[in-house]
CHARMM-style PDB file with segment names, atoms N, HN, CA, C and O in Angstrom:
ATOM      1  N   UNK     1     -69.573   7.684-107.914  1.00  0.00      PROA
ATOM      2  CA  UNK     1     -70.925   7.403-108.453  1.00  0.00      PROA
ATOM      3  C   UNK     1     -72.199   7.006-107.430  1.00  0.00      PROA
ATOM      4  O   UNK     1     -73.273   7.600-107.335  1.00  0.00      PROA
ATOM      5  N   UNK     2     -71.809   5.978-106.795  1.00  0.00      PROA
ATOM      6  HN  UNK     2     -70.936   5.496-106.871  1.00  0.00      PROA
ATOM      7  CA  UNK     2     -72.844   5.349-105.916  1.00  0.00      PROA
ATOM      8  C   UNK     2     -73.184   6.463-104.835  1.00  0.00      PROA
ATOM      9  O   UNK     2     -74.361   6.566-104.489  1.00  0.00      PROA
ATOM     10  N   UNK     3     -72.333   7.209-104.343  1.00  0.00      PROA
ATOM     11  HN  UNK     3     -71.377   7.125-104.624  1.00  0.00      PROA
ATOM     12  CA  UNK     3     -72.598   8.241-103.335  1.00  0.00      PROA
ATOM     13  C   UNK     3     -73.408   9.272-103.916  1.00  0.00      PROA
ATOM     14  O   UNK     3     -74.402   9.674-103.311  1.00  0.00      PROA
ATOM     15  N   UNK     4     -73.041   9.787-105.151  1.00  0.00      PROA
ATOM     16  HN  UNK     4     -72.234   9.460-105.642  1.00  0.00      PROA
ATOM     17  CA  UNK     4     -73.697  10.787-105.847  1.00  0.00      PROA
ATOM     18  C   UNK     4     -75.122  10.503-106.262  1.00  0.00      PROA
ATOM     19  O   UNK     4     -75.987  11.374-106.350  1.00  0.00      PROA
ATOM     20  N   UNK     5     -75.318   9.101-106.534  1.00  0.00      PROA
ATOM     21  HN  UNK     5     -74.615   8.393-106.463  1.00  0.00      PROA
ATOM     22  CA  UNK     5     -76.604   8.596-106.960  1.00  0.00      PROA
ATOM     23  C   UNK     5     -77.481   8.649-105.779  1.00  0.00      PROA
ATOM     24  O   UNK     5     -78.609   9.136-105.861  1.00  0.00      PROA
ATOM     25  N   UNK     6     -76.995   8.152-104.650  1.00  0.00      PROA
ATOM     26  HN  UNK     6     -76.079   7.756-104.583  1.00  0.00      PROA
ATOM     27  CA  UNK     6     -77.854   7.930-103.563  1.00  0.00      PROA
ATOM     28  C   UNK     6     -78.167   9.120-102.714  1.00  0.00      PROA
ATOM     29  O   UNK     6     -79.304   9.270-102.266  1.00  0.00      PROA
ATOM     30  N   UNK     7     -77.205   9.974-102.474  1.00  0.00      PROA
ATOM     31  HN  UNK     7     -76.281   9.852-102.837  1.00  0.00      PROA
ATOM     32  CA  UNK     7     -77.208  11.074-101.596  1.00  0.00      PROA
ATOM     33  C   UNK     7     -77.110  12.402-102.248  1.00  0.00      PROA
ATOM     34  O   UNK     7     -77.168  13.365-101.483  1.00  0.00      PROA
ATOM     35  N   UNK     8     -76.978  12.626-103.454  1.00  0.00      PROA
ATOM     36  HN  UNK     8     -76.931  11.844-104.075  1.00  0.00      PROA
ATOM     37  CA  UNK     8     -77.002  13.933-104.105  1.00  0.00      PROA
ATOM     38  C   UNK     8     -75.503  14.279-104.459  1.00  0.00      PROA
ATOM     39  O   UNK     8     -74.526  13.748-103.930  1.00  0.00      PROA
ATOM     40  N   UNK     9     -75.477  15.161-105.343  1.00  0.00      PROA
ATOM     41  HN  UNK     9     -76.270  15.592-105.773  1.00  0.00      PROA
ATOM     42  CA  UNK     9     -74.085  15.841-105.789  1.00  0.00      PROA
ATOM     43  C   UNK     9     -73.422  16.549-104.660  1.00  0.00      PROA
ATOM     44  O   UNK     9     -72.260  16.279-104.359  1.00  0.00      PROA
ATOM     45  N   UNK    10     -74.099  17.421-104.043  1.00  0.00      PROA
ATOM     46  HN  UNK    10     -75.043  17.640-104.288  1.00  0.00      PROA
ATOM     47  CA  UNK    10     -73.549  18.281-103.044  1.00  0.00      PROA
ATOM     48  C   UNK    10     -72.894  17.485-101.952  1.00  0.00      PROA
ATOM     49  O   UNK    10     -71.715  17.682-101.655  1.00  0.00      PROA
ATOM     50  N   UNK    11     -73.638  16.594-101.355  1.00  0.00      PROA
ATOM     51  HN  UNK    11     -74.595  16.434-101.597  1.00  0.00      PROA
ATOM     52  CA  UNK    11     -73.075  15.773-100.306  1.00  0.00      PROA
ATOM     53  C   UNK    11     -71.813  14.921-100.904  1.00  0.00      PROA
ATOM     54  O   UNK    11     -70.779  14.867-100.239  1.00  0.00      PROA
ATOM     55  N   UNK    12     -71.894  14.353-101.979  1.00  0.00      PROA
ATOM     56  HN  UNK    12     -72.734  14.397-102.519  1.00  0.00      PROA
ATOM     57  CA  UNK    12     -70.900  13.837-102.504  1.00  0.00      PROA
ATOM     58  C   UNK    12     -69.580  14.675-102.743  1.00  0.00      PROA
ATOM     59  O   UNK    12     -68.498  14.134-102.518  1.00  0.00      PROA
ATOM     60  N   UNK    13     -69.633  15.844-103.148  1.00  0.00      PROA
ATOM     61  HN  UNK    13     -70.513  16.283-103.331  1.00  0.00      PROA
ATOM     62  CA  UNK    13     -68.666  16.676-103.275  1.00  0.00      PROA
ATOM     63  C   UNK    13     -67.983  17.096-101.880  1.00  0.00      PROA
ATOM     64  O   UNK    13     -66.779  17.295-101.720  1.00  0.00      PROA
ATOM     65  N   UNK    14     -68.910  17.184-100.978  1.00  0.00      PROA
ATOM     66  HN  UNK    14     -69.888  17.023-101.108  1.00  0.00      PROA
ATOM     67  CA  UNK    14     -68.527  17.592 -99.647  1.00  0.00      PROA
ATOM     68  C   UNK    14     -67.696  16.375 -98.876  1.00  0.00      PROA
ATOM     69  O   UNK    14     -66.780  16.585 -98.081  1.00  0.00      PROA
ATOM     70  N   UNK    15     -68.103  15.294 -99.193  1.00  0.00      PROA
ATOM     71  HN  UNK    15     -68.847  15.124 -99.839  1.00  0.00      PROA
ATOM     72  CA  UNK    15     -67.425  14.154 -98.614  1.00  0.00      PROA
ATOM     73  C   UNK    15     -65.986  13.689 -99.199  1.00  0.00      PROA
ATOM     74  O   UNK    15     -65.029  13.271 -98.547  1.00  0.00      PROA
ATOM     75  N   UNK    16     -66.088  13.874-100.629  1.00  0.00      PROA
ATOM     76  HN  UNK    16     -66.865  14.214-101.159  1.00  0.00      PROA
ATOM     77  CA  UNK    16     -64.899  13.447-101.378  1.00  0.00      PROA
ATOM     78  C   UNK    16     -63.988  14.437-101.889  1.00  0.00      PROA
ATOM     79  O   UNK    16     -63.065  14.107-102.635  1.00  0.00      PROA
ATOM     80  N   UNK    17     -64.216  15.826-101.482  1.00  0.00      PROA
ATOM     81  HN  UNK    17     -64.965  16.095-100.876  1.00  0.00      PROA
ATOM     82  CA  UNK    17     -63.356  16.964-102.026  1.00  0.00      PROA
ATOM     83  C   UNK    17     -62.020  16.676-101.396  1.00  0.00      PROA
ATOM     84  O   UNK    17     -61.021  16.834-102.098  1.00  0.00      PROA
ATOM     85  N   UNK    18     -61.893  16.292-100.208  1.00  0.00      PROA
ATOM     86  HN  UNK    18     -62.705  16.164 -99.638  1.00  0.00      PROA
ATOM     87  CA  UNK    18     -60.552  16.074 -99.514  1.00  0.00      PROA
ATOM     88  C   UNK    18     -59.794  15.118-100.254  1.00  0.00      PROA
ATOM     89  O   UNK    18     -58.612  15.327-100.527  1.00  0.00      PROA
ATOM     90  N   UNK    19     -60.477  13.947-100.641  1.00  0.00      PROA
ATOM     91  HN  UNK    19     -61.438  13.778-100.420  1.00  0.00      PROA
ATOM     92  CA  UNK    19     -59.653  12.833-101.438  1.00  0.00      PROA
ATOM     93  C   UNK    19     -59.041  13.509-102.673  1.00  0.00      PROA
ATOM     94  O   UNK    19     -57.845  13.473-102.965  1.00  0.00      PROA
ATOM     95  N   UNK    20     -60.036  14.145-103.379  1.00  0.00      PROA
ATOM     96  HN  UNK    20     -61.007  14.174-103.142  1.00  0.00      PROA
ATOM     97  CA  UNK    20     -59.737  14.696-104.579  1.00  0.00      PROA
ATOM     98  C   UNK    20     -58.633  15.651-104.540  1.00  0.00      PROA
ATOM     99  O   UNK    20     -57.865  15.609-105.501  1.00  0.00      PROA
ATOM    100  N   UNK    21     -58.399  16.516-103.608  1.00  0.00      PROA
ATOM    101  HN  UNK    21     -59.023  16.550-102.827  1.00  0.00      PROA
ATOM    102  CA  UNK    21     -57.336  17.320-103.416  1.00  0.00      PROA
ATOM    103  C   UNK    21     -56.163  16.889-102.999  1.00  0.00      PROA
ATOM    104  O   UNK    21     -55.106  17.398-103.371  1.00  0.00      PROA
ATOM    105  N   UNK    22     -56.258  15.764-102.065  1.00  0.00      PROA
ATOM    106  HN  UNK    22     -57.117  15.350-101.762  1.00  0.00      PROA
ATOM    107  CA  UNK    22     -55.046  15.072-101.702  1.00  0.00      PROA
ATOM    108  C   UNK    22     -54.447  14.320-102.838  1.00  0.00      PROA
ATOM    109  O   UNK    22     -53.228  14.327-103.013  1.00  0.00      PROA
ATOM    110  N   UNK    23     -55.339  13.610-103.686  1.00  0.00      PROA
ATOM    111  HN  UNK    23     -56.328  13.604-103.544  1.00  0.00      PROA
ATOM    112  CA  UNK    23     -54.721  12.737-104.783  1.00  0.00      PROA
ATOM    113  C   UNK    23     -54.187  13.804-105.911  1.00  0.00      PROA
ATOM    114  O   UNK    23     -53.430  13.303-106.743  1.00  0.00      PROA
ATOM    115  N   UNK    24     -54.440  15.041-106.041  1.00  0.00      PROA
ATOM    116  HN  UNK    24     -55.055  15.447-105.366  1.00  0.00      PROA
ATOM    117  CA  UNK    24     -53.867  15.968-106.932  1.00  0.00      PROA
ATOM    118  C   UNK    24     -52.609  16.221-106.361  1.00  0.00      PROA
ATOM    119  O   UNK    24     -51.637  16.058-107.099  1.00  0.00      PROA
ATOM    120  N   UNK    25     -52.397  16.632-105.054  1.00  0.00      PROA
ATOM    121  HN  UNK    25     -53.186  16.764-104.455  1.00  0.00      PROA
ATOM    122  CA  UNK    25     -51.223  17.034-104.469  1.00  0.00      PROA
ATOM    123  C   UNK    25     -50.223  15.883-104.487  1.00  0.00      PROA
ATOM    124  O   UNK    25     -49.037  16.106-104.733  1.00  0.00      PROA
ATOM    125  N   UNK    26     -50.691  14.623-104.225  1.00  0.00      PROA
ATOM    126  HN  UNK    26     -51.654  14.442-104.026  1.00  0.00      PROA
ATOM    127  CA  UNK    26     -49.693  13.389-104.283  1.00  0.00      PROA
ATOM    128  C   UNK    26     -49.311  13.261-105.618  1.00  0.00      PROA
ATOM    129  O   UNK    26     -48.108  13.106-105.824  1.00  0.00      PROA
ATOM    130  N   UNK    27     -50.101  13.293-106.609  1.00  0.00      PROA
ATOM    131  HN  UNK    27     -51.079  13.419-106.442  1.00  0.00      PROA
ATOM    132  CA  UNK    27     -49.651  13.200-108.021  1.00  0.00      PROA
ATOM    133  C   UNK    27     -48.432  14.099-108.321  1.00  0.00      PROA
ATOM    134  O   UNK    27     -47.395  13.680-108.834  1.00  0.00      PROA
ATOM    135  N   UNK    28     -48.677  15.467-107.925  1.00  0.00      PROA
ATOM    136  HN  UNK    28     -49.520  15.808-107.509  1.00  0.00      PROA
ATOM    137  CA  UNK    28     -47.598  16.396-108.260  1.00  0.00      PROA
ATOM    138  C   UNK    28     -46.195  16.011-107.456  1.00  0.00      PROA
ATOM    139  O   UNK    28     -45.085  15.982-107.989  1.00  0.00      PROA
ATOM    140  N   UNK    29     -46.456  15.743-106.170  1.00  0.00      PROA
ATOM    141  HN  UNK    29     -47.358  15.767-105.737  1.00  0.00      PROA
ATOM    142  CA  UNK    29     -45.229  15.337-105.436  1.00  0.00      PROA
ATOM    143  C   UNK    29     -44.621  14.129-105.902  1.00  0.00      PROA
ATOM    144  O   UNK    29     -43.390  14.098-105.867  1.00  0.00      PROA
ATOM    145  N   UNK    30     -45.293  13.032-106.374  1.00  0.00      PROA
ATOM    146  HN  UNK    30     -46.292  13.056-106.403  1.00  0.00      PROA
ATOM    147  CA  UNK    30     -44.639  11.851-106.722  1.00  0.00      PROA
ATOM    148  C   UNK    30     -44.114  12.042-108.243  1.00  0.00      PROA
ATOM    149  O   UNK    30     -43.234  11.292-108.666  1.00  0.00      PROA
ATOM    150  N   UNK    31     -44.604  12.940-108.961  1.00  0.00      PROA
ATOM    151  HN  UNK    31     -45.319  13.549-108.617  1.00  0.00      PROA
ATOM    152  CA  UNK    31     -44.123  13.470-110.360  1.00  0.00      PROA
ATOM    153  C   UNK    31     -42.719  14.139-110.232  1.00  0.00      PROA
ATOM    154  O   UNK    31     -41.805  13.984-111.041  1.00  0.00      PROA
ATOM    155  N   UNK    32     -42.672  14.918-109.087  1.00  0.00      PROA
ATOM    156  HN  UNK    32     -43.415  15.044-108.429  1.00  0.00      PROA
ATOM    157  CA  UNK    32     -41.487  15.641-108.770  1.00  0.00      PROA
ATOM    158  C   UNK    32     -40.306  14.744-108.166  1.00  0.00      PROA
ATOM    159  O   UNK    32     -39.116  15.006-108.342  1.00  0.00      PROA
ATOM    160  N   UNK    33     -40.740  13.755-107.500  1.00  0.00      PROA
ATOM    161  HN  UNK    33     -41.707  13.543-107.357  1.00  0.00      PROA
ATOM    162  CA  UNK    33     -39.715  12.813-106.921  1.00  0.00      PROA
ATOM    163  C   UNK    33     -39.554  11.670-107.704  1.00  0.00      PROA
ATOM    164  O   UNK    33     -38.938  10.731-107.200  1.00  0.00      PROA
ATOM    165  N   UNK    34     -40.059  11.551-109.030  1.00  0.00      PROA
ATOM    166  HN  UNK    34     -40.559  12.314-109.439  1.00  0.00      PROA
ATOM    167  CA  UNK    34     -39.889  10.553-109.947  1.00  0.00      PROA
ATOM    168  C   UNK    34     -40.212   9.098-109.457  1.00  0.00      PROA
ATOM    169  O   UNK    34     -39.525   8.106-109.697  1.00  0.00      PROA
ATOM    170  N   UNK    35     -41.330   9.137-108.756  1.00  0.00      PROA
ATOM    171  HN  UNK    35     -41.888   9.943-108.561  1.00  0.00      PROA
ATOM    172  CA  UNK    35     -41.869   7.765-108.298  1.00  0.00      PROA
ATOM    173  C   UNK    35     -43.152   7.382-109.297  1.00  0.00      PROA
ATOM    174  O   UNK    35     -44.306   7.732-109.049  1.00  0.00      PROA
ATOM    175  N   UNK    36     -42.813   6.715-110.302  1.00  0.00      PROA
ATOM    176  HN  UNK    36     -41.876   6.431-110.503  1.00  0.00      PROA
ATOM    177  CA  UNK    36     -43.682   6.666-111.451  1.00  0.00      PROA
ATOM    178  C   UNK    36     -44.995   5.749-111.037  1.00  0.00      PROA
ATOM    179  O   UNK    36     -46.121   6.019-111.454  1.00  0.00      PROA
ATOM    180  N   UNK    37     -44.724   4.673-110.198  1.00  0.00      PROA
ATOM    181  HN  UNK    37     -43.809   4.453-109.859  1.00  0.00      PROA
ATOM    182  CA  UNK    37     -45.883   3.857-109.957  1.00  0.00      PROA
ATOM    183  C   UNK    37     -46.857   4.435-108.959  1.00  0.00      PROA
ATOM    184  O   UNK    37     -48.068   4.214-108.954  1.00  0.00      PROA
ATOM    185  N   UNK    38     -46.153   5.244-108.067  1.00  0.00      PROA
ATOM    186  HN  UNK    38     -45.169   5.424-108.071  1.00  0.00      PROA
ATOM    187  CA  UNK    38     -47.171   5.864-107.163  1.00  0.00      PROA
ATOM    188  C   UNK    38     -47.937   7.269-107.893  1.00  0.00      PROA
ATOM    189  O   UNK    38     -49.014   7.749-107.540  1.00  0.00      PROA
ATOM    190  N   UNK    39     -47.226   7.663-108.781  1.00  0.00      PROA
ATOM    191  HN  UNK    39     -46.351   7.274-109.069  1.00  0.00      PROA
ATOM    192  CA  UNK    39     -47.842   8.829-109.471  1.00  0.00      PROA
ATOM    193  C   UNK    39     -48.944   8.452-110.173  1.00  0.00      PROA
ATOM    194  O   UNK    39     -50.017   9.049-110.079  1.00  0.00      PROA
ATOM    195  N   UNK    40     -48.743   7.405-110.944  1.00  0.00      PROA
ATOM    196  HN  UNK    40     -47.872   6.919-111.020  1.00  0.00      PROA
ATOM    197  CA  UNK    40     -49.883   6.768-111.638  1.00  0.00      PROA
ATOM    198  C   UNK    40     -50.985   6.272-110.793  1.00  0.00      PROA
ATOM    199  O   UNK    40     -52.095   6.329-111.323  1.00  0.00      PROA
ATOM    200  N   UNK    41     -50.922   5.785-109.562  1.00  0.00      PROA
ATOM    201  HN  UNK    41     -50.020   5.739-109.132  1.00  0.00      PROA
ATOM    202  CA  UNK    41     -51.869   5.369-108.896  1.00  0.00      PROA
ATOM    203  C   UNK    41     -52.746   6.577-108.394  1.00  0.00      PROA
ATOM    204  O   UNK    41     -53.975   6.523-108.424  1.00  0.00      PROA
ATOM    205  N   UNK    42     -52.097   7.594-107.962  1.00  0.00      PROA
ATOM    206  HN  UNK    42     -51.098   7.638-107.938  1.00  0.00      PROA
ATOM    207  CA  UNK    42     -52.863   8.995-107.606  1.00  0.00      PROA
ATOM    208  C   UNK    42     -53.443   9.651-108.616  1.00  0.00      PROA
ATOM    209  O   UNK    42     -54.478  10.284-108.408  1.00  0.00      PROA
ATOM    210  N   UNK    43     -52.881   9.601-109.825  1.00  0.00      PROA
ATOM    211  HN  UNK    43     -52.040   9.088-109.994  1.00  0.00      PROA
ATOM    212  CA  UNK    43     -53.379  10.315-111.031  1.00  0.00      PROA
ATOM    213  C   UNK    43     -54.571   9.537-111.401  1.00  0.00      PROA
ATOM    214  O   UNK    43     -55.559  10.232-111.637  1.00  0.00      PROA
ATOM    215  N   UNK    44     -54.709   8.350-111.502  1.00  0.00      PROA
ATOM    216  HN  UNK    44     -53.906   7.785-111.310  1.00  0.00      PROA
ATOM    217  CA  UNK    44     -55.889   7.610-111.784  1.00  0.00      PROA
ATOM    218  C   UNK    44     -56.894   7.667-110.760  1.00  0.00      PROA
ATOM    219  O   UNK    44     -58.022   7.498-111.224  1.00  0.00      PROA
ATOM    220  N   UNK    45     -56.860   7.834-109.638  1.00  0.00      PROA
ATOM    221  HN  UNK    45     -55.944   7.972-109.261  1.00  0.00      PROA
ATOM    222  CA  UNK    45     -57.555   8.090-108.478  1.00  0.00      PROA
ATOM    223  C   UNK    45     -58.210   9.502-108.670  1.00  0.00      PROA
ATOM    224  O   UNK    45     -59.435   9.621-108.641  1.00  0.00      PROA
ATOM    225  N   UNK    46     -57.388  10.552-108.863  1.00  0.00      PROA
ATOM    226  HN  UNK    46     -56.393  10.456-108.887  1.00  0.00      PROA
ATOM    227  CA  UNK    46     -57.874  11.786-109.039  1.00  0.00      PROA
ATOM    228  C   UNK    46     -58.828  12.032-110.289  1.00  0.00      PROA
ATOM    229  O   UNK    46     -59.784  12.807-110.263  1.00  0.00      PROA
ATOM    230  N   UNK    47     -58.381  11.152-111.557  1.00  0.00      PROA
ATOM    231  HN  UNK    47     -57.604  10.523-111.579  1.00  0.00      PROA
ATOM    232  CA  UNK    47     -59.127  11.441-112.638  1.00  0.00      PROA
ATOM    233  C   UNK    47     -60.374  10.667-112.463  1.00  0.00      PROA
ATOM    234  O   UNK    47     -61.323  11.009-113.168  1.00  0.00      PROA
ATOM    235  N   UNK    48     -60.528   9.702-111.659  1.00  0.00      PROA
ATOM    236  HN  UNK    48     -59.757   9.424-111.086  1.00  0.00      PROA
ATOM    237  CA  UNK    48     -61.733   8.860-111.556  1.00  0.00      PROA
ATOM    238  C   UNK    48     -62.592   9.792-110.733  1.00  0.00      PROA
ATOM    239  O   UNK    48     -63.715  10.047-111.168  1.00  0.00      PROA
ATOM    240  N   UNK    49     -62.182  10.349-109.552  1.00  0.00      PROA
ATOM    241  HN  UNK    49     -61.270  10.142-109.198  1.00  0.00      PROA
ATOM    242  CA  UNK    49     -63.107  11.150-108.835  1.00  0.00      PROA
ATOM    243  C   UNK    49     -63.655  12.328-109.635  1.00  0.00      PROA
ATOM    244  O   UNK    49     -64.841  12.657-109.602  1.00  0.00      PROA
ATOM    245  N   UNK    50     -62.701  12.950-110.368  1.00  0.00      PROA
ATOM    246  HN  UNK    50     -61.738  12.683-110.395  1.00  0.00      PROA
ATOM    247  CA  UNK    50     -63.100  14.129-111.323  1.00  0.00      PROA
ATOM    248  C   UNK    50     -64.212  13.846-112.274  1.00  0.00      PROA
ATOM    249  O   UNK    50     -65.178  14.599-112.400  1.00  0.00      PROA
ATOM    250  N   UNK    51     -64.037  12.669-112.982  1.00  0.00      PROA
ATOM    251  HN  UNK    51     -63.253  12.058-112.879  1.00  0.00      PROA
ATOM    252  CA  UNK    51     -64.963  12.246-113.952  1.00  0.00      PROA
ATOM    253  C   UNK    51     -66.428  11.839-113.304  1.00  0.00      PROA
ATOM    254  O   UNK    51     -67.500  11.977-113.894  1.00  0.00      PROA
ATOM    255  N   UNK    52     -66.280  11.374-112.134  1.00  0.00      PROA
ATOM    256  HN  UNK    52     -65.409  11.262-111.655  1.00  0.00      PROA
ATOM    257  CA  UNK    52     -67.613  10.954-111.235  1.00  0.00      PROA
ATOM    258  C   UNK    52     -68.301  12.304-110.789  1.00  0.00      PROA
ATOM    259  O   UNK    52     -69.530  12.349-110.721  1.00  0.00      PROA
ATOM    260  N   UNK    53     -67.522  13.405-110.485  1.00  0.00      PROA
ATOM    261  HN  UNK    53     -66.524  13.368-110.541  1.00  0.00      PROA
ATOM    262  CA  UNK    53     -68.049  14.648-110.148  1.00  0.00      PROA
ATOM    263  C   UNK    53     -68.691  15.469-111.419  1.00  0.00      PROA
ATOM    264  O   UNK    53     -69.646  16.239-111.313  1.00  0.00      PROA
ATOM    265  N   UNK    54     -68.029  15.181-112.583  1.00  0.00      PROA
ATOM    266  HN  UNK    54     -67.254  14.555-112.669  1.00  0.00      PROA
ATOM    267  CA  UNK    54     -68.583  15.824-113.810  1.00  0.00      PROA
ATOM    268  C   UNK    54     -69.563  14.925-114.557  1.00  0.00      PROA
ATOM    269  O   UNK    54     -69.953  15.212-115.689  1.00  0.00      PROA
ATOM    270  N   UNK    55     -69.936  13.875-113.930  1.00  0.00      PROA
ATOM    271  HN  UNK    55     -69.618  13.642-113.011  1.00  0.00      PROA
ATOM    272  CA  UNK    55     -70.948  12.989-114.574  1.00  0.00      PROA
ATOM    273  C   UNK    55     -70.470  12.356-116.107  1.00  0.00      PROA
ATOM    274  O   UNK    55     -71.236  12.243-117.064  1.00  0.00      PROA
ATOM    275  N   UNK    56     -69.185  12.017-116.100  1.00  0.00      PROA
ATOM    276  HN  UNK    56     -68.563  12.109-115.323  1.00  0.00      PROA
ATOM    277  CA  UNK    56     -68.721  11.309-117.194  1.00  0.00      PROA
ATOM    278  C   UNK    56     -68.379  10.042-116.837  1.00  0.00      PROA
ATOM    279  O   UNK    56     -68.103   9.782-115.666  1.00  0.00      PROA
ATOM    280  N   UNK    57     -68.357   9.037-117.888  1.00  0.00      PROA
ATOM    281  HN  UNK    57     -68.581   9.248-118.840  1.00  0.00      PROA
ATOM    282  CA  UNK    57     -67.943   7.704-117.522  1.00  0.00      PROA
ATOM    283  C   UNK    57     -66.339   7.650-117.491  1.00  0.00      PROA
ATOM    284  O   UNK    57     -65.644   8.505-118.040  1.00  0.00      PROA
ATOM    285  N   UNK    58     -65.902   6.699-116.884  1.00  0.00      PROA
ATOM    286  HN  UNK    58     -66.467   6.005-116.438  1.00  0.00      PROA
ATOM    287  CA  UNK    58     -64.343   6.547-116.829  1.00  0.00      PROA
ATOM    288  C   UNK    58     -63.890   6.167-118.324  1.00  0.00      PROA
ATOM    289  O   UNK    58     -64.558   5.545-119.150  1.00  0.00      PROA
ATOM    290  N   UNK    59     -62.708   6.642-118.461  1.00  0.00      PROA
ATOM    291  HN  UNK    59     -62.165   7.147-117.790  1.00  0.00      PROA
ATOM    292  CA  UNK    59     -62.044   6.499-119.815  1.00  0.00      PROA
ATOM    293  C   UNK    59     -60.972   5.387-119.826  1.00  0.00      PROA
ATOM    294  O   UNK    59     -60.655   4.750-120.830  1.00  0.00      PROA
ATOM    295  N   UNK    60     -60.428   5.223-118.537  1.00  0.00      PROA
ATOM    296  HN  UNK    60     -60.685   5.741-117.721  1.00  0.00      PROA
ATOM    297  CA  UNK    60     -59.191   4.342-118.706  1.00  0.00      PROA
ATOM    298  C   UNK    60     -59.221   3.376-117.480  1.00  0.00      PROA
ATOM    299  O   UNK    60     -59.453   3.786-116.342  1.00  0.00      PROA
ATOM    300  N   UNK    61     -58.984   2.129-117.767  1.00  0.00      PROA
ATOM    301  HN  UNK    61     -58.795   1.797-118.691  1.00  0.00      PROA
ATOM    302  CA  UNK    61     -58.966   1.093-116.714  1.00  0.00      PROA
ATOM    303  C   UNK    61     -57.347   0.717-116.563  1.00  0.00      PROA
ATOM    304  O   UNK    61     -56.663   0.340-117.515  1.00  0.00      PROA
ATOM    305  N   UNK    62     -56.899   0.869-115.325  1.00  0.00      PROA
ATOM    306  HN  UNK    62     -57.455   1.176-114.552  1.00  0.00      PROA
ATOM    307  CA  UNK    62     -55.497   0.625-115.091  1.00  0.00      PROA
ATOM    308  C   UNK    62     -55.229  -0.884-115.237  1.00  0.00      PROA
ATOM    309  O   UNK    62     -56.175  -1.665-115.133  1.00  0.00      PROA
ATOM    310  N   UNK    63     -54.022  -1.315-115.465  1.00  0.00      PROA
ATOM    311  HN  UNK    63     -53.253  -0.681-115.549  1.00  0.00      PROA
ATOM    312  CA  UNK    63     -53.579  -2.745-115.782  1.00  0.00      PROA
ATOM    313  C   UNK    63     -53.008  -3.043-114.159  1.00  0.00      PROA
ATOM    314  O   UNK    63     -52.072  -2.414-113.666  1.00  0.00      PROA
ATOM    315  N   UNK    64     -53.642  -3.947-113.567  1.00  0.00      PROA
ATOM    316  HN  UNK    64     -54.403  -4.458-113.967  1.00  0.00      PROA
ATOM    317  CA  UNK    64     -52.893  -4.478-112.436  1.00  0.00      PROA
ATOM    318  C   UNK    64     -53.007  -5.968-112.323  1.00  0.00      PROA
ATOM    319  OT1 UNK    64     -52.428  -6.565-111.416  1.00  0.00      PROA
TER     320      UNK     64
END
């Protein structure tokens, strides 16, 4: 949100698209290897970045 607000949507997508893609693939990998904690970590990271790109508020706060 901060990066999009101060530098624009295009620059934010350019800088964070790698993290979005990595988080997506790591979520799939940890789902297939049955590592639930790591899967949830990367799933929430992916959803947070996706919601930020789509200009929506976050809908879930993890319990840590």
